[in-house]
C-alpha positions, 0 to 999 in steps of 0.5 A: 500500500502506498501512503504519503510519508507524513501519514503514520499510525499511532497505537495506544491501548487498542486504539488506532489513530491515523495522523497526517500532520506534524508531531504536535498534531500527533501529540494532540491526537495521542492525548485525545485518544488517552483521554477517550480511553480514560473516560470509557474506563471510568464511566462504564457500568461494568468492571474492566481490568487487566491481569498479568500472567501471574493473575495479578491486577495490572489495571482496574477501573472505579467500578472494579473497586466498587464491586470488590470493595478494594480501592484501585490502589490496593487492587493493583498487584493483588491476585484475583484468586484471593477474591474468589469466595468459593474454593470449588469455584476457584478450582474450576475456574483457575485451570480455565484462566491458565488455558486462556493465558496459554492461548486457549479460548476466552472465558465468557459469561461465567458466574463466580462468588467474590469476597469483598474487602469487608467480607460480604459476598457478591456474585459477578458474571465475568469474561476474560480474553488474552492480551498479546503484544507481538504474538506473545500473551502477557495477560488478560483483559476482563469485564465483570458485572455485579449480578447479586441483586438480579440473582436475589430477585430471581430467587424471590420470584422462584420462591413466590412462584413455588408458593403460588403452585402449592396454593393452587394445588391445595385449592384444586383439592377442594374443587 
């Protein structure tokens, strides 16, 4: 492909910016791309984070801190495994994490119970995918949603439906 020499590609955390101007214009575009990424990270309703090959948090947004109860500064360097509340869930998900790091399939829409900093437990639905640079996987990027309230509401609805079924069965005995 034949491009004019002044056109260059700037790569920043997954964002590609085509620049056709001077170094100053490229710096302005780079700042704009950085600000765009930061605004997304801080304003999305889901947790977004990256983990290194050892499973330690490299980055985390404010929503990750909200869900876990840990300030972002305390999350950085913390292994994700210490957050999993249920040992059986950890034994199931850890090998899948390692396979993703080895270039295997991403983990998508998986529910797990997390222990928050205060000891309370929340249920999250999360997905992760490998991160690579020049063909070498260096970690994973993930997104998670707190589904605790939804799970509680589903359980209440099921309990009400079961109670209604029992009541209907009792009424049918008299009919």
